[in-house]
N, C-alpha and C positions, 0 to 999 in steps of 0.2 A: 287768040282774040279773047278768050276769057281763061281765067287761071282760078285753081281752087287751092289754096293752102291749108294743110290741117295742122293741127298742134294738139297736146296734151295727151300722147300715148306713154306708155311706160311700164314698170313691173310694180305689181301690187300683189298683196296676198288674198288669198280665197276669204270673201267676205268684205273686202274693201271696195272703194269707190273710186272712179275716174270720170274726168269729163273731157270729152273731145271737141274741138272746136274747127270750123271750116270756114274759112272767108273766101268768098269770090270776088274777083277783080277784073276789069277790061271793059269791053263795049257793051255793057249790059242795059237792056231796056227794062226787062223784067225777068224774074226766076219763076218757074213754073213749081214743078215738084223739086223737092231736095231730099236727099236720103242718105243713108249710111249702110254700106255693104261691108261684109268681111270675108276675108279667105284665111283658112289654117291650111297648115303643110299638107299637102296630099288630098286636099278637099276642093270643090268649086266655089267660087264665089257666092255668096248668099246674101239676100236682103236681110237687113236687121230693122231698120226703121225707115218709114218715110214720112214727110209732111208736105201736104199740099200747100198752094199759095193762100188758101181760104184758112188753113190750119188744120185741116183734117189730117190724122195721123193713121198709120196702121204698122203693126209690129209682127216681128217672127214671134211664132208660138213660145220658142225657147228663151224669149227675153221679155215678154209681156210680165208687167207687174215689177220689173227690175229697171228696165231701161226708159227713159223720157227723152224723146227727141223734141226739139223746139227751134224755133228761127226767129232771126231780127231782120225783119225786111228792110229796114232802114240801113243797116249794116251789111245786107247781102251775107248773112252768117248764119250757119246751123249748126246747133250743138247737140251732143248726146251725153246726157247724164246716164252714167252706169254704175249702178248698186249693186249689191249683195252679189260681187263678182264670182265666178265659178273658173277652175281651170280650164273647163271646156270652152269659155269665152277667148282663150287664148287665140289671137289671129292678127293679121294685118287688117286694120280698118280702113275703108276707102270712102271718101265723101263723092257724091255724085250730085249734079245739078243739071235740070233741063233748063236750058236758057234762051230766051229772045233777046238777040242782039239790038243794037242802036240801028242797024240795017234792016231789022225785020226778019233776019234768018234765024232760024231755030235749029240747034244742036245741043247734044249732051255732053258733059264735061266731067273729068275725073280728076281727084286729086292723086297726088303721088303715094298715099298710104302712109299709115302710122302703126307702128307695133304695139299691141297690146299683149302685155305677158302676166298670167294670173298664176302664181305660186300655190301650190297646196299645202 
């Protein structure tokens, strides 16, 4: 019913920047929280940043001051601006959305993931 499509991953050198985008489509009435998670090889998936429908944000300590999450409610899109990237930021990044559908059902949706690789 709801699809999330991510873009913007890739290979970058340490200290560089990338911006990730995630667009939601489908039977959407409203989107509550949107977030980015990441999963590195051999590690659990972890929250990177979250933005509420009101614009409230929170970040993992490891990315505070370097990453910025934002959203465009008119386009049902969430962004992650990543600056001063470090090799330890290397992971697959997943978009997440807490959606209320047109039928007033509520469920969570995940993107397919986009690889971010930071070389030293």
